[in-house]
N, CA, C, O and CB atoms as a CASP TS submission, in Angstrom:
PFRMAT TS
TARGET T0000
AUTHOR 0000-0000-0000
METHOD Language model
MODEL 1
PARENT N/A
ATOM      1  N   MET     1     116.789-140.236  27.753  1.00  0.00           N
ATOM      2  CA  MET     1     115.845-140.706  27.270  1.00  0.00           C
ATOM      3  C   MET     1     116.103-139.200  25.329  1.00  0.00           C
ATOM      4  O   MET     1     116.289-137.987  25.243  1.00  0.00           O
ATOM      5  CB  MET     1     114.212-140.646  28.802  1.00  0.00           C
ATOM      6  N   ALA     2     115.948-140.320  24.303  1.00  0.00           N
ATOM      7  CA  ALA     2     116.078-139.532  23.409  1.00  0.00           C
ATOM      8  C   ALA     2     114.904-138.952  22.857  1.00  0.00           C
ATOM      9  O   ALA     2     113.911-139.670  22.972  1.00  0.00           O
ATOM     10  CB  ALA     2     116.738-140.052  22.617  1.00  0.00           C
ATOM     11  N   ILE     3     114.711-137.739  22.228  1.00  0.00           N
ATOM     12  CA  ILE     3     113.403-136.948  21.686  1.00  0.00           C
ATOM     13  C   ILE     3     113.331-136.688  20.226  1.00  0.00           C
ATOM     14  O   ILE     3     114.490-136.985  19.939  1.00  0.00           O
ATOM     15  CB  ILE     3     113.291-135.550  22.331  1.00  0.00           C
ATOM     16  N   SER     4     112.800-136.353  19.140  1.00  0.00           N
ATOM     17  CA  SER     4     112.720-135.871  18.227  1.00  0.00           C
ATOM     18  C   SER     4     112.807-134.990  17.998  1.00  0.00           C
ATOM     19  O   SER     4     113.526-134.617  17.071  1.00  0.00           O
ATOM     20  CB  SER     4     112.224-136.016  17.897  1.00  0.00           C
ATOM     21  N   ALA     5     112.055-134.151  18.795  1.00  0.00           N
ATOM     22  CA  ALA     5     111.533-132.681  18.487  1.00  0.00           C
ATOM     23  C   ALA     5     112.417-131.665  18.956  1.00  0.00           C
ATOM     24  O   ALA     5     112.884-131.873  20.076  1.00  0.00           O
ATOM     25  CB  ALA     5     110.175-132.378  19.126  1.00  0.00           C
ATOM     26  N   ARG     6     112.733-130.705  18.424  1.00  0.00           N
ATOM     27  CA  ARG     6     113.559-129.548  18.271  1.00  0.00           C
ATOM     28  C   ARG     6     112.811-128.131  18.734  1.00  0.00           C
ATOM     29  O   ARG     6     113.115-126.947  18.586  1.00  0.00           O
ATOM     30  CB  ARG     6     113.993-129.500  16.749  1.00  0.00           C
ATOM     31  N   ASN     7     111.683-128.816  19.366  1.00  0.00           N
ATOM     32  CA  ASN     7     111.458-127.293  20.170  1.00  0.00           C
ATOM     33  C   ASN     7     110.683-127.603  21.427  1.00  0.00           C
ATOM     34  O   ASN     7     109.529-127.939  21.690  1.00  0.00           O
ATOM     35  CB  ASN     7     110.490-126.062  19.218  1.00  0.00           C
ATOM     36  N   VAL     8     112.236-127.248  22.362  1.00  0.00           N
ATOM     37  CA  VAL     8     112.168-127.281  23.807  1.00  0.00           C
ATOM     38  C   VAL     8     112.400-126.308  24.462  1.00  0.00           C
ATOM     39  O   VAL     8     113.458-125.683  24.371  1.00  0.00           O
ATOM     40  CB  VAL     8     112.835-128.047  24.309  1.00  0.00           C
ATOM     41  N   PHE     9     111.034-125.876  25.577  1.00  0.00           N
ATOM     42  CA  PHE     9     111.190-124.609  25.790  1.00  0.00           C
ATOM     43  C   PHE     9     111.057-125.062  27.600  1.00  0.00           C
ATOM     44  O   PHE     9     110.418-126.040  27.987  1.00  0.00           O
ATOM     45  CB  PHE     9     109.956-123.464  24.875  1.00  0.00           C
ATOM     46  N   GLU    10     111.713-124.231  28.397  1.00  0.00           N
ATOM     47  CA  GLU    10     111.230-123.866  29.867  1.00  0.00           C
ATOM     48  C   GLU    10     109.458-123.385  29.812  1.00  0.00           C
ATOM     49  O   GLU    10     108.792-122.693  29.043  1.00  0.00           O
ATOM     50  CB  GLU    10     112.338-122.385  30.489  1.00  0.00           C
ATOM     51  N   ALA    11     109.247-123.945  30.708  1.00  0.00           N
ATOM     52  CA  ALA    11     108.067-123.436  30.846  1.00  0.00           C
ATOM     53  C   ALA    11     107.791-122.792  32.227  1.00  0.00           C
ATOM     54  O   ALA    11     108.744-122.965  32.987  1.00  0.00           O
ATOM     55  CB  ALA    11     107.188-124.424  30.538  1.00  0.00           C
ATOM     56  N   ARG    12     106.650-122.021  32.834  1.00  0.00           N
ATOM     57  CA  ARG    12     105.584-122.295  33.667  1.00  0.00           C
ATOM     58  C   ARG    12     104.228-122.730  33.906  1.00  0.00           C
ATOM     59  O   ARG    12     103.417-122.320  33.075  1.00  0.00           O
ATOM     60  CB  ARG    12     105.540-121.705  33.957  1.00  0.00           C
ATOM     61  N   CYS    13     103.797-123.429  34.797  1.00  0.00           N
ATOM     62  CA  CYS    13     102.157-123.746  34.202  1.00  0.00           C
ATOM     63  C   CYS    13     101.820-122.539  34.918  1.00  0.00           C
ATOM     64  O   CYS    13     102.643-121.916  35.590  1.00  0.00           O
ATOM     65  CB  CYS    13     101.122-125.380  34.691  1.00  0.00           C
ATOM     66  N   LYS    14     100.826-122.266  34.802  1.00  0.00           N
ATOM     67  CA  LYS    14     100.097-121.352  34.767  1.00  0.00           C
ATOM     68  C   LYS    14      98.078-121.215  35.536  1.00  0.00           C
ATOM     69  O   LYS    14      97.389-120.635  36.376  1.00  0.00           O
ATOM     70  CB  LYS    14     100.361-121.276  33.314  1.00  0.00           C
ATOM     71  N   ASP    15      98.037-122.359  34.310  1.00  0.00           N
ATOM     72  CA  ASP    15      96.799-122.473  34.757  1.00  0.00           C
ATOM     73  C   ASP    15      96.522-124.281  34.503  1.00  0.00           C
ATOM     74  O   ASP    15      97.297-124.988  33.858  1.00  0.00           O
ATOM     75  CB  ASP    15      95.758-121.305  33.864  1.00  0.00           C
ATOM     76  N   VAL    16      95.191-124.793  35.203  1.00  0.00           N
ATOM     77  CA  VAL    16      95.029-126.366  34.806  1.00  0.00           C
ATOM     78  C   VAL    16      93.519-126.123  35.195  1.00  0.00           C
ATOM     79  O   VAL    16      93.132-125.685  36.278  1.00  0.00           O
ATOM     80  CB  VAL    16      96.052-127.777  35.776  1.00  0.00           C
ATOM     81  N   ARG    17      92.882-126.418  34.318  1.00  0.00           N
ATOM     82  CA  ARG    17      91.300-126.525  34.186  1.00  0.00           C
ATOM     83  C   ARG    17      90.528-127.881  33.369  1.00  0.00           C
ATOM     84  O   ARG    17      90.449-128.209  32.185  1.00  0.00           O
ATOM     85  CB  ARG    17      90.873-125.159  33.350  1.00  0.00           C
ATOM     86  N   LEU    18      90.038-128.440  34.601  1.00  0.00           N
ATOM     87  CA  LEU    18      89.550-129.511  34.485  1.00  0.00           C
ATOM     88  C   LEU    18      88.246-130.122  33.645  1.00  0.00           C
ATOM     89  O   LEU    18      87.178-129.619  33.997  1.00  0.00           O
ATOM     90  CB  LEU    18      89.496-129.639  35.512  1.00  0.00           C
ATOM     91  N   ALA    19      88.184-130.846  32.885  1.00  0.00           N
ATOM     92  CA  ALA    19      86.752-130.616  31.905  1.00  0.00           C
ATOM     93  C   ALA    19      86.521-132.066  31.968  1.00  0.00           C
ATOM     94  O   ALA    19      86.968-132.771  31.063  1.00  0.00           O
ATOM     95  CB  ALA    19      86.882-129.885  30.073  1.00  0.00           C
ATOM     96  N   GLY    20      85.955-132.512  32.817  1.00  0.00           N
ATOM     97  CA  GLY    20      85.139-134.277  32.542  1.00  0.00           C
ATOM     98  C   GLY    20      86.738-135.154  32.070  1.00  0.00           C
ATOM     99  O   GLY    20      87.520-134.738  32.925  1.00  0.00           O
ATOM    100  N   THR    21      87.369-135.930  31.332  1.00  0.00           N
ATOM    101  CA  THR    21      88.127-136.315  31.021  1.00  0.00           C
ATOM    102  C   THR    21      89.304-135.758  30.197  1.00  0.00           C
ATOM    103  O   THR    21      90.251-136.461  29.845  1.00  0.00           O
ATOM    104  CB  THR    21      87.636-136.986  30.780  1.00  0.00           C
ATOM    105  N   ARG    22      89.170-134.354  29.893  1.00  0.00           N
ATOM    106  CA  ARG    22      90.167-133.749  29.195  1.00  0.00           C
ATOM    107  C   ARG    22      90.499-132.477  30.585  1.00  0.00           C
ATOM    108  O   ARG    22      89.738-132.108  31.480  1.00  0.00           O
ATOM    109  CB  ARG    22      89.546-133.150  27.426  1.00  0.00           C
ATOM    110  N   ALA    23      91.835-132.088  30.302  1.00  0.00           N
ATOM    111  CA  ALA    23      92.616-131.307  31.115  1.00  0.00           C
ATOM    112  C   ALA    23      93.232-130.256  30.111  1.00  0.00           C
ATOM    113  O   ALA    23      93.922-130.418  29.104  1.00  0.00           O
ATOM    114  CB  ALA    23      93.682-132.181  31.923  1.00  0.00           C
ATOM    115  N   PHE    24      92.828-129.315  30.626  1.00  0.00           N
ATOM    116  CA  PHE    24      93.653-128.447  29.338  1.00  0.00           C
ATOM    117  C   PHE    24      94.510-127.363  30.541  1.00  0.00           C
ATOM    118  O   PHE    24      94.027-126.692  31.453  1.00  0.00           O
ATOM    119  CB  PHE    24      92.236-127.318  27.868  1.00  0.00           C
ATOM    120  N   VAL    25      95.703-127.502  30.173  1.00  0.00           N
ATOM    121  CA  VAL    25      97.005-126.685  31.014  1.00  0.00           C
ATOM    122  C   VAL    25      97.770-125.257  29.908  1.00  0.00           C
ATOM    123  O   VAL    25      98.004-125.048  28.717  1.00  0.00           O
ATOM    124  CB  VAL    25      98.558-128.208  31.370  1.00  0.00           C
ATOM    125  N   THR    26      97.862-124.824  30.744  1.00  0.00           N
ATOM    126  CA  THR    26      97.841-123.555  30.323  1.00  0.00           C
ATOM    127  C   THR    26      99.534-122.866  30.401  1.00  0.00           C
ATOM    128  O   THR    26      99.836-122.289  31.446  1.00  0.00           O
ATOM    129  CB  THR    26      96.687-122.791  31.303  1.00  0.00           C
ATOM    130  N   MET    27     100.354-122.939  29.517  1.00  0.00           N
ATOM    131  CA  MET    27     101.804-122.506  29.774  1.00  0.00           C
ATOM    132  C   MET    27     102.764-121.453  29.519  1.00  0.00           C
ATOM    133  O   MET    27     103.287-121.431  28.405  1.00  0.00           O
ATOM    134  CB  MET    27     102.332-123.189  29.409  1.00  0.00           C
ATOM    135  N   GLU    28     102.918-121.021  29.942  1.00  0.00           N
ATOM    136  CA  GLU    28     104.029-119.704  30.042  1.00  0.00           C
ATOM    137  C   GLU    28     105.232-119.783  29.437  1.00  0.00           C
ATOM    138  O   GLU    28     105.875-120.764  29.813  1.00  0.00           O
ATOM    139  CB  GLU    28     104.469-119.376  31.401  1.00  0.00           C
ATOM    140  N   PHE    29     105.839-119.015  28.531  1.00  0.00           N
ATOM    141  CA  PHE    29     107.332-119.186  28.326  1.00  0.00           C
ATOM    142  C   PHE    29     107.688-118.422  27.183  1.00  0.00           C
ATOM    143  O   PHE    29     108.197-118.604  26.077  1.00  0.00           O
ATOM    144  CB  PHE    29     107.782-120.648  28.127  1.00  0.00           C
ATOM    145  N   GLY    30     107.084-117.212  28.082  1.00  0.00           N
ATOM    146  CA  GLY    30     107.483-115.973  26.841  1.00  0.00           C
ATOM    147  C   GLY    30     105.929-115.673  25.384  1.00  0.00           C
ATOM    148  O   GLY    30     105.731-114.628  24.764  1.00  0.00           O
ATOM    149  N   GLU    31     105.240-116.810  25.286  1.00  0.00           N
ATOM    150  CA  GLU    31     103.898-116.932  25.002  1.00  0.00           C
ATOM    151  C   GLU    31     102.966-117.893  25.805  1.00  0.00           C
ATOM    152  O   GLU    31     103.275-118.663  26.714  1.00  0.00           O
ATOM    153  CB  GLU    31     103.856-117.263  23.721  1.00  0.00           C
ATOM    154  N   GLU    32     102.029-117.710  25.370  1.00  0.00           N
ATOM    155  CA  GLU    32     101.270-119.162  26.307  1.00  0.00           C
ATOM    156  C   GLU    32     100.760-120.217  25.361  1.00  0.00           C
ATOM    157  O   GLU    32     100.410-119.855  24.238  1.00  0.00           O
ATOM    158  CB  GLU    32      99.737-118.720  27.316  1.00  0.00           C
ATOM    159  N   LEU    33     100.694-121.302  25.653  1.00  0.00           N
ATOM    160  CA  LEU    33     100.330-121.995  24.932  1.00  0.00           C
ATOM    161  C   LEU    33      99.140-123.040  26.173  1.00  0.00           C
ATOM    162  O   LEU    33      99.229-123.157  27.395  1.00  0.00           O
ATOM    163  CB  LEU    33     101.708-122.587  24.110  1.00  0.00           C
ATOM    164  N   VAL    34      98.193-123.590  25.271  1.00  0.00           N
ATOM    165  CA  VAL    34      97.292-124.562  26.225  1.00  0.00           C
ATOM    166  C   VAL    34      97.289-125.710  25.305  1.00  0.00           C
ATOM    167  O   VAL    34      97.403-125.908  24.096  1.00  0.00           O
ATOM    168  CB  VAL    34      95.623-124.009  26.662  1.00  0.00           C
ATOM    169  N   ALA    35      97.069-126.541  26.641  1.00  0.00           N
ATOM    170  CA  ALA    35      97.851-128.191  26.231  1.00  0.00           C
ATOM    171  C   ALA    35      96.516-128.942  26.628  1.00  0.00           C
ATOM    172  O   ALA    35      96.070-128.810  27.768  1.00  0.00           O
ATOM    173  CB  ALA    35      99.577-128.860  27.410  1.00  0.00           C
ATOM    174  N   GLU    36      95.624-130.042  25.312  1.00  0.00           N
ATOM    175  CA  GLU    36      94.922-130.824  26.289  1.00  0.00           C
ATOM    176  C   GLU    36      95.661-131.935  26.482  1.00  0.00           C
ATOM    177  O   GLU    36      96.192-132.402  25.474  1.00  0.00           O
ATOM    178  CB  GLU    36      93.578-131.167  25.949  1.00  0.00           C
ATOM    179  N   LEU    37      95.875-132.608  27.752  1.00  0.00           N
ATOM    180  CA  LEU    37      96.137-133.801  28.418  1.00  0.00           C
ATOM    181  C   LEU    37      94.798-134.523  29.259  1.00  0.00           C
ATOM    182  O   LEU    37      93.754-133.885  29.118  1.00  0.00           O
ATOM    183  CB  LEU    37      97.314-133.442  29.384  1.00  0.00           C
ATOM    184  N   THR    38      94.717-135.538  29.955  1.00  0.00           N
ATOM    185  CA  THR    38      93.902-136.791  30.541  1.00  0.00           C
ATOM    186  C   THR    38      94.185-135.884  31.882  1.00  0.00           C
ATOM    187  O   THR    38      95.174-135.171  31.710  1.00  0.00           O
ATOM    188  CB  THR    38      94.575-138.727  30.373  1.00  0.00           C
ATOM    189  N   PRO    39      93.698-135.758  32.911  1.00  0.00           N
ATOM    190  CA  PRO    39      93.660-136.251  33.969  1.00  0.00           C
ATOM    191  C   PRO    39      94.662-136.444  34.743  1.00  0.00           C
ATOM    192  O   PRO    39      95.156-135.712  35.601  1.00  0.00           O
ATOM    193  CB  PRO    39      93.199-137.061  33.859  1.00  0.00           C
ATOM    194  N   GLY    40      95.032-137.852  34.262  1.00  0.00           N
ATOM    195  CA  GLY    40      95.709-138.810  34.604  1.00  0.00           C
ATOM    196  C   GLY    40      97.253-138.184  34.922  1.00  0.00           C
ATOM    197  O   GLY    40      98.012-138.122  35.889  1.00  0.00           O
ATOM    198  N   ALA    41      97.239-137.662  33.176  1.00  0.00           N
ATOM    199  CA  ALA    41      99.012-137.111  32.701  1.00  0.00           C
ATOM    200  C   ALA    41      99.276-135.959  33.809  1.00  0.00           C
ATOM    201  O   ALA    41     100.121-136.092  34.695  1.00  0.00           O
ATOM    202  CB  ALA    41      99.201-136.202  30.727  1.00  0.00           C
ATOM    203  N   VAL    42      98.429-134.774  33.654  1.00  0.00           N
ATOM    204  CA  VAL    42      98.243-134.128  34.859  1.00  0.00           C
ATOM    205  C   VAL    42      98.712-134.347  36.336  1.00  0.00           C
ATOM    206  O   VAL    42      99.439-133.574  36.960  1.00  0.00           O
ATOM    207  CB  VAL    42      97.174-134.132  34.898  1.00  0.00           C
ATOM    208  N   GLN    43      98.196-135.498  36.789  1.00  0.00           N
ATOM    209  CA  GLN    43      98.975-135.452  38.052  1.00  0.00           C
ATOM    210  C   GLN    43     100.208-136.243  38.109  1.00  0.00           C
ATOM    211  O   GLN    43     101.140-136.026  38.883  1.00  0.00           O
ATOM    212  CB  GLN    43      98.167-135.878  39.131  1.00  0.00           C
ATOM    213  N   GLU    44     100.126-137.438  36.989  1.00  0.00           N
ATOM    214  CA  GLU    44     101.301-138.041  37.346  1.00  0.00           C
ATOM    215  C   GLU    44     102.560-136.913  36.739  1.00  0.00           C
ATOM    216  O   GLU    44     103.742-137.215  36.902  1.00  0.00           O
ATOM    217  CB  GLU    44     101.309-139.673  36.661  1.00  0.00           C
ATOM    218  N   LEU    45     102.218-135.758  36.116  1.00  0.00           N
ATOM    219  CA  LEU    45     103.331-134.773  35.775  1.00  0.00           C
ATOM    220  C   LEU    45     103.626-134.095  37.126  1.00  0.00           C
ATOM    221  O   LEU    45     104.742-133.682  37.443  1.00  0.00           O
ATOM    222  CB  LEU    45     102.893-133.646  34.581  1.00  0.00           C
ATOM    223  N   GLY    46     102.562-134.022  37.866  1.00  0.00           N
ATOM    224  CA  GLY    46     102.255-132.876  38.845  1.00  0.00           C
ATOM    225  C   GLY    46     102.520-131.323  38.799  1.00  0.00           C
ATOM    226  O   GLY    46     103.289-130.563  39.388  1.00  0.00           O
ATOM    227  N   LEU    47     101.307-131.155  37.606  1.00  0.00           N
ATOM    228  CA  LEU    47     101.486-130.276  36.577  1.00  0.00           C
ATOM    229  C   LEU    47      99.798-129.275  37.794  1.00  0.00           C
ATOM    230  O   LEU    47      98.649-129.687  37.955  1.00  0.00           O
ATOM    231  CB  LEU    47     101.276-131.203  34.366  1.00  0.00           C
ATOM    232  N   GLN    48     100.358-128.188  38.257  1.00  0.00           N
ATOM    233  CA  GLN    48      99.522-126.920  38.682  1.00  0.00           C
ATOM    234  C   GLN    48     100.562-125.425  38.641  1.00  0.00           C
ATOM    235  O   GLN    48     101.775-125.257  38.514  1.00  0.00           O
ATOM    236  CB  GLN    48      98.884-127.245  40.444  1.00  0.00           C
ATOM    237  N   ALA    49      99.604-124.670  38.785  1.00  0.00           N
ATOM    238  CA  ALA    49      99.786-123.518  38.843  1.00  0.00           C
ATOM    239  C   ALA    49     101.333-123.050  39.235  1.00  0.00           C
ATOM    240  O   ALA    49     101.453-123.251  40.444  1.00  0.00           O
ATOM    241  CB  ALA    49      98.806-123.127  39.653  1.00  0.00           C
ATOM    242  N   GLY    50     102.454-122.552  38.736  1.00  0.00           N
ATOM    243  CA  GLY    50     103.644-122.378  39.783  1.00  0.00           C
ATOM    244  C   GLY    50     104.317-123.239  39.377  1.00  0.00           C
ATOM    245  O   GLY    50     105.499-122.918  39.260  1.00  0.00           O
ATOM    246  N   VAL    51     103.938-124.754  38.954  1.00  0.00           N
ATOM    247  CA  VAL    51     105.287-125.390  38.438  1.00  0.00           C
ATOM    248  C   VAL    51     105.529-125.222  37.008  1.00  0.00           C
ATOM    249  O   VAL    51     104.814-124.894  36.062  1.00  0.00           O
ATOM    250  CB  VAL    51     105.343-126.893  38.697  1.00  0.00           C
ATOM    251  N   ARG    52     107.084-125.633  37.177  1.00  0.00           N
ATOM    252  CA  ARG    52     107.905-125.345  36.216  1.00  0.00           C
ATOM    253  C   ARG    52     108.057-126.617  35.296  1.00  0.00           C
ATOM    254  O   ARG    52     107.730-127.640  35.897  1.00  0.00           O
ATOM    255  CB  ARG    52     109.155-124.849  36.803  1.00  0.00           C
ATOM    256  N   ALA    53     108.351-126.765  34.363  1.00  0.00           N
ATOM    257  CA  ALA    53     108.510-128.042  33.391  1.00  0.00           C
ATOM    258  C   ALA    53     108.578-127.406  32.205  1.00  0.00           C
ATOM    259  O   ALA    53     108.453-126.223  31.887  1.00  0.00           O
ATOM    260  CB  ALA    53     107.320-129.182  33.371  1.00  0.00           C
ATOM    261  N   TYR    54     108.896-128.844  31.332  1.00  0.00           N
ATOM    262  CA  TYR    54     109.510-127.725  30.007  1.00  0.00           C
ATOM    263  C   TYR    54     107.927-128.644  28.668  1.00  0.00           C
ATOM    264  O   TYR    54     107.199-129.637  28.703  1.00  0.00           O
ATOM    265  CB  TYR    54     112.298-128.296  29.275  1.00  0.00           C
ATOM    266  N   VAL    55     108.130-127.736  27.937  1.00  0.00           N
ATOM    267  CA  VAL    55     107.364-127.634  27.330  1.00  0.00           C
ATOM    268  C   VAL    55     108.113-128.129  25.653  1.00  0.00           C
ATOM    269  O   VAL    55     109.087-127.623  25.094  1.00  0.00           O
ATOM    270  CB  VAL    55     106.798-126.295  27.716  1.00  0.00           C
ATOM    271  N   VAL    56     107.149-129.384  25.143  1.00  0.00           N
ATOM    272  CA  VAL    56     108.368-130.046  24.075  1.00  0.00           C
ATOM    273  C   VAL    56     107.233-130.196  22.958  1.00  0.00           C
ATOM    274  O   VAL    56     106.400-131.095  23.072  1.00  0.00           O
ATOM    275  CB  VAL    56     109.336-131.841  24.617  1.00  0.00           C
ATOM    276  N   LEU    57     107.204-129.281  21.843  1.00  0.00           N
ATOM    277  CA  LEU    57     106.504-128.952  20.896  1.00  0.00           C
ATOM    278  C   LEU    57     106.834-129.735  19.585  1.00  0.00           C
ATOM    279  O   LEU    57     107.918-129.380  19.121  1.00  0.00           O
ATOM    280  CB  LEU    57     106.611-127.625  20.811  1.00  0.00           C
ATOM    281  N   LYS    58     106.203-130.697  18.865  1.00  0.00           N
ATOM    282  CA  LYS    58     106.605-131.346  17.672  1.00  0.00           C
ATOM    283  C   LYS    58     105.350-131.197  16.800  1.00  0.00           C
ATOM    284  O   LYS    58     104.235-131.590  17.144  1.00  0.00           O
ATOM    285  CB  LYS    58     107.079-132.871  17.906  1.00  0.00           C
ATOM    286  N   THR    59     105.618-130.630  15.712  1.00  0.00           N
ATOM    287  CA  THR    59     104.656-130.254  14.925  1.00  0.00           C
ATOM    288  C   THR    59     103.592-131.187  14.291  1.00  0.00           C
ATOM    289  O   THR    59     102.430-131.001  13.930  1.00  0.00           O
ATOM    290  CB  THR    59     105.250-129.668  14.065  1.00  0.00           C
ATOM    291  N   SER    60     104.703-132.627  14.289  1.00  0.00           N
ATOM    292  CA  SER    60     103.700-133.249  13.770  1.00  0.00           C
ATOM    293  C   SER    60     102.019-133.615  14.702  1.00  0.00           C
ATOM    294  O   SER    60     100.983-134.217  14.418  1.00  0.00           O
ATOM    295  CB  SER    60     104.487-134.456  13.366  1.00  0.00           C
ATOM    296  N   SER    61     102.517-132.888  15.834  1.00  0.00           N
ATOM    297  CA  SER    61     101.317-133.452  16.939  1.00  0.00           C
ATOM    298  C   SER    61     100.457-132.021  17.686  1.00  0.00           C
ATOM    299  O   SER    61     100.069-131.853  18.842  1.00  0.00           O
ATOM    300  CB  SER    61     102.266-134.515  18.446  1.00  0.00           C
ATOM    301  N   ILE    62     100.392-131.317  16.718  1.00  0.00           N
ATOM    302  CA  ILE    62     100.068-129.552  17.330  1.00  0.00           C
ATOM    303  C   ILE    62      98.755-129.313  16.633  1.00  0.00           C
ATOM    304  O   ILE    62      98.852-128.873  15.487  1.00  0.00           O
ATOM    305  CB  ILE    62     101.395-128.079  16.750  1.00  0.00           C
ATOM    306  N   GLY    63      97.849-129.468  16.989  1.00  0.00           N
ATOM    307  CA  GLY    63      95.939-128.962  16.433  1.00  0.00           C
ATOM    308  C   GLY    63      96.046-127.623  16.950  1.00  0.00           C
ATOM    309  O   GLY    63      96.534-127.353  18.047  1.00  0.00           O
ATOM    310  N   VAL    64      95.408-126.497  15.838  1.00  0.00           N
ATOM    311  CA  VAL    64      95.319-125.207  16.096  1.00  0.00           C
ATOM    312  C   VAL    64      93.586-125.241  16.112  1.00  0.00           C
ATOM    313  O   VAL    64      92.918-125.659  15.166  1.00  0.00           O
ATOM    314  CB  VAL    64      96.188-124.198  14.928  1.00  0.00           C
ATOM    315  N   THR    65      93.224-124.902  16.932  1.00  0.00           N
ATOM    316  CA  THR    65      91.525-124.097  17.758  1.00  0.00           C
ATOM    317  C   THR    65      91.972-122.634  17.573  1.00  0.00           C
ATOM    318  O   THR    65      92.936-121.896  17.775  1.00  0.00           O
ATOM    319  CB  THR    65      91.108-124.462  19.985  1.00  0.00           C
ATOM    320  N   PRO    66      90.541-122.636  17.001  1.00  0.00           N
ATOM    321  CA  PRO    66      90.472-120.735  16.993  1.00  0.00           C
ATOM    322  C   PRO    66      89.818-120.439  18.840  1.00  0.00           C
ATOM    323  O   PRO    66      89.253-121.131  19.687  1.00  0.00           O
ATOM    324  CB  PRO    66      88.739-119.892  15.276  1.00  0.00           C
ATOM    325  N   LEU    67      90.241-119.222  18.756  1.00  0.00           N
ATOM    326  CA  LEU    67      89.668-118.691  20.297  1.00  0.00           C
ATOM    327  C   LEU    67      88.365-118.425  20.280  1.00  0.00           C
ATOM    328  O   LEU    67      87.749-118.390  21.345  1.00  0.00           O
ATOM    329  CB  LEU    67      90.291-117.358  20.867  1.00  0.00           C
ATOM    330  N   GLU    68      87.903-118.257  19.398  1.00  0.00           N
ATOM    331  CA  GLU    68      85.927-117.904  19.499  1.00  0.00           C
ATOM    332  C   GLU    68      85.254-119.216  19.061  1.00  0.00           C
ATOM    333  O   GLU    68      85.682-119.877  18.114  1.00  0.00           O
ATOM    334  CB  GLU    68      85.181-116.451  18.145  1.00  0.00           C
ATOM    335  N   PRO    69      84.390-119.494  19.650  1.00  0.00           N
ATOM    336  CA  PRO    69      83.717-120.805  19.089  1.00  0.00           C
ATOM    337  C   PRO    69      83.364-120.516  18.012  1.00  0.00           C
ATOM    338  O   PRO    69      83.104-119.468  17.421  1.00  0.00           O
ATOM    339  CB  PRO    69      82.610-121.400  19.735  1.00  0.00           C
ATOM    340  N   GLY    70      83.375-122.045  17.682  1.00  0.00           N
ATOM    341  CA  GLY    70      82.934-121.931  16.009  1.00  0.00           C
ATOM    342  C   GLY    70      83.856-122.742  14.843  1.00  0.00           C
ATOM    343  O   GLY    70      85.038-123.006  15.062  1.00  0.00           O
ATOM    344  N   PRO    71      83.243-123.072  13.699  1.00  0.00           N
ATOM    345  CA  PRO    71      84.600-123.932  13.136  1.00  0.00           C
ATOM    346  C   PRO    71      85.386-122.993  13.084  1.00  0.00           C
ATOM    347  O   PRO    71      85.252-121.773  13.182  1.00  0.00           O
ATOM    348  CB  PRO    71      84.612-124.712  11.709  1.00  0.00           C
ATOM    349  N   SER    72      86.523-123.896  12.864  1.00  0.00           N
ATOM    350  CA  SER    72      88.040-123.248  12.504  1.00  0.00           C
ATOM    351  C   SER    72      88.266-123.244  10.514  1.00  0.00           C
ATOM    352  O   SER    72      87.136-123.474  10.082  1.00  0.00           O
ATOM    353  CB  SER    72      89.530-124.594  13.457  1.00  0.00           C
ATOM    354  N   PRO    73      88.910-123.135   9.726  1.00  0.00           N
ATOM    355  CA  PRO    73      88.986-122.414   8.994  1.00  0.00           C
ATOM    356  C   PRO    73      89.172-123.413   7.558  1.00  0.00           C
ATOM    357  O   PRO    73      89.039-123.156   6.361  1.00  0.00           O
ATOM    358  CB  PRO    73      89.959-121.449   9.478  1.00  0.00           C
ATOM    359  N   ALA    74      89.585-124.810   8.392  1.00  0.00           N
ATOM    360  CA  ALA    74      89.173-126.487   8.065  1.00  0.00           C
ATOM    361  C   ALA    74      87.819-126.803   8.223  1.00  0.00           C
ATOM    362  O   ALA    74      87.554-127.793   7.541  1.00  0.00           O
ATOM    363  CB  ALA    74      89.886-127.564   9.042  1.00  0.00           C
ATOM    364  N   GLY    75      86.813-126.359   8.863  1.00  0.00           N
ATOM    365  CA  GLY    75      85.590-126.434   8.878  1.00  0.00           C
ATOM    366  C   GLY    75      85.817-127.754  10.328  1.00  0.00           C
ATOM    367  O   GLY    75      85.335-128.863  10.095  1.00  0.00           O
ATOM    368  N   ARG    76      86.152-127.656  10.978  1.00  0.00           N
ATOM    369  CA  ARG    76      86.238-128.354  11.968  1.00  0.00           C
ATOM    370  C   ARG    76      87.147-127.984  13.174  1.00  0.00           C
ATOM    371  O   ARG    76      88.115-127.272  12.906  1.00  0.00           O
ATOM    372  CB  ARG    76      86.500-129.412  11.489  1.00  0.00           C
ATOM    373  N   TRP    77      86.970-128.366  14.458  1.00  0.00           N
ATOM    374  CA  TRP    77      87.959-128.501  15.382  1.00  0.00           C
ATOM    375  C   TRP    77      89.188-128.999  15.548  1.00  0.00           C
ATOM    376  O   TRP    77      89.413-130.134  15.130  1.00  0.00           O
ATOM    377  CB  TRP    77      87.601-128.876  16.007  1.00  0.00           C
ATOM    378  N   GLY    78      90.560-127.988  16.405  1.00  0.00           N
ATOM    379  CA  GLY    78      91.490-128.847  15.795  1.00  0.00           C
ATOM    380  C   GLY    78      92.221-128.963  14.762  1.00  0.00           C
ATOM    381  O   GLY    78      93.281-129.588  14.773  1.00  0.00           O
ATOM    382  N   THR    79      91.680-128.295  13.603  1.00  0.00           N
ATOM    383  CA  THR    79      92.552-128.603  12.393  1.00  0.00           C
ATOM    384  C   THR    79      92.806-127.133  11.533  1.00  0.00           C
ATOM    385  O   THR    79      91.888-126.515  10.995  1.00  0.00           O
ATOM    386  CB  THR    79      91.719-129.831  11.378  1.00  0.00           C
ATOM    387  N   ALA    80      93.574-126.905  11.526  1.00  0.00           N
ATOM    388  CA  ALA    80      93.278-125.414  10.410  1.00  0.00           C
ATOM    389  C   ALA    80      93.925-126.069   8.975  1.00  0.00           C
ATOM    390  O   ALA    80      93.935-125.400   7.942  1.00  0.00           O
ATOM    391  CB  ALA    80      94.434-123.544  11.002  1.00  0.00           C
TER
END
């Protein structure tokens, strides 16, 4: 399968938190990244703490969310 993303990292799943219809997966690859997925995607990918997987970053699909609650610099969550 060919992909256009140029940023691919081998990572380890640190944590999976389910929140209703969303799942927040923390991945470690020298840095930590929290990805928002559906619970179905987490199950299909077999993600759980300790599992190794590839993180594929495509800049057109990245949103930045502040660590502290409140509006982002752009005035809404998920964009910068």
